[in-house]
N, C-alpha and C positions, 0 to 999 in steps of 0.2 A: 862545070859547076863545082865549086870548092865547098866541101863539107866542113862546117865548123866543128872543132873538137868539142866533145861533150864535157860539160862542166861537172865535176864530181859533187855530190851533195855535201853540205856542211857536215862536220863530224858530229857523232852522237856521243853522249856521255851518260850511261845508265845511272851512275851514282849521283849525278846532278839532275836527273829527270829530264834530260835533253835528248830529243830525237831529231837528227839531221838539222841541228841548229835551232830547233824550236822547243821551248819548255812545255812539256806535257804533264808535269807532275810537280806538286809541292813536295819539298824535301824536309824531313824532320828526323829526330832521333828518339828511339824508345828509351825507357828508364834504364835498360841494360846496355845501351850504347849501339843498338842495331840501327842501321840506316833504313828509314821508312819512306816510301814514295806514295803519294796520294794523287790519283788522277784528277785533272781539273774539269774536263767535260766528258760527255759520252764518247766522242771521237777520241779524245786523249786516253780514255780508259782502254780502248782497244789497242792503241799503240803501246801503252804502258804494259799491258798484259801479254801481248803477242810479240812485240818487237824488242822492248827494253828488258823485260824480266828474263831471268835465267831459269832453266828447268828446276834448279835446286832452290830457287827463292820460294818464300811462303806468300800465298795469295789470299786476300780476305775480301768478301763482298756480302752484303745483306741479301739473303735468299729471297727471291720473289719480289724484290723492291728495286727501284732505280736508285742510283747513288754512285759514289766514287769507288773505284777499285783501289785496294790498298796492297802494296807489295812490300814485304820485308826482305831486304837483301840478305843473302846467306853465303858469303864468300868462303866460309869454313865448311860448307856442306854438312851442316848439322842435321840430325834426324828430327829434332823437335826444338821449338822455341821455349825460352823461359816463360813462366806464367805471366809475369808482369808485362813482358813484351807482347804476348798474345792478347792480354786485356787491353793494352794500349792500342794495338792495331785494330782490334774488334771495335773499340769505342770510336776510332776514326771512321771506320766503315759505317757504323750505325749512325754516328752523329752527322755524317754528310749525306746519308740517304734517307733517313726517317726522322721527321720533325714532329714533336709532340707539343700540343698546346700547354702553356704554363698553367692553364686553368685546372689541369689535373693535380698540380701541386697545391693550388688553392683549395680545391675540393677535398684533398687528403687531409690537410691541416684543419679545415672546417669540421670534418667528421671527427677528428681527434678531439677538438675543443668541445664539440657537442657531447661526445661520449664522456669526457671528463666532467663537464657541468652536470650531466645527468647522474653520474655515479658518485663523485666525491661528496657533494653536500648531503645526498641521501644516506650514503654509508656512514658519514660522521654523525649525522643526526640519529641514525639507528643505534650506533654504538653508545652514544651518550644516554639514550633513553632506556636501552635494554641492559646495559652493564650494571652490576651491583655498585652501589654508591661508593664503597671503599675501593673498588677496582676500576673505576671509570678511567683514571689516568693510564693504568696498565693496559686496559683494552684499547685505548686510543693508540698507545704504542704498538700494540699488536696489529692494529689497522695499518699504520704506516710501515710496519715490518712487512706486511703482506704486499704493500706497494713496492717496497725495495726488492722483495723476492721476484715480483713480476718484472721489474726492470732488469734484474740479473738474468732471468730466463729469456727476456727479449734480446739481451746482448749475446747470450749463447746462441740463440737462433740466428742472429745477424752474422756470427762467426762462421756459419755454414754456407755463407754466400758463395765462397769459392769452391766448395766441394760438392754441393748438391745442384741438380738442375733447377733453374729458377721456377718452372711450373710446380715442381715437387715442393720446394721450399715455401713458396707463397701459398700453395694449396694447403700445406700443413698449418701455416700461420692463420689462414682463414678458418680451417676446420676446427681448430682447438676452441676459439671463442664461440663458434656456432654450436658445437656439442655442449660446451659449458652452459650456454644460454638455454638450451633445451632441457638439460638436467635441472637447472635452477627453476625453470618454469614449471616443471613437473613437481618440484618440491614446495612450491608456493603454498598450497593448502596446509601442508604439515608445518611449515615455518610460521604461518599465521596462528595456528593452534599454540605453538610454543611461545609466541609473543604475548599471550595472555591478555589480549585486548588493547595492547599499547599501539598507538598509531603514530 
């Protein structure tokens, strides 16, 4: 009996996301030029992470969720990735593993619009009724100045997106209006007295 010579498996190419001739990962590049591999299936994830990835590569996956493994190639043996590359790889891992209904976006804008419709007309009406006749225009300007200050503070809060943990940032953003609302609710009786019967 003659044994047939064993056929070697097809070659693998980690930089192309190919294992033994089979593509197991999508290949893309980060904003800083790093090669990024994204697993195609659950089986491919294992091959990508165990077979193709180097011990010095960076690995991303959404904790506790199913989804693609993301490997950032690290041929220069860097100790840490640039921030933009980290964000890019994390977004690929999150985007492929956790899908959120677009209705969350619709609900967010709906709440924004309802809040604006409740606040802006009432505020403008109150300013025109309570401001001294000669200073009505000035007080209207102060009202819009307050809106501008609020937009500025919102922009400053958004600039902390990369430096604060998201639960801390969004918790602070939620806590400020809640506390302000409670304070204003407590001041309602005093404010009504100061209004002198104006409705």
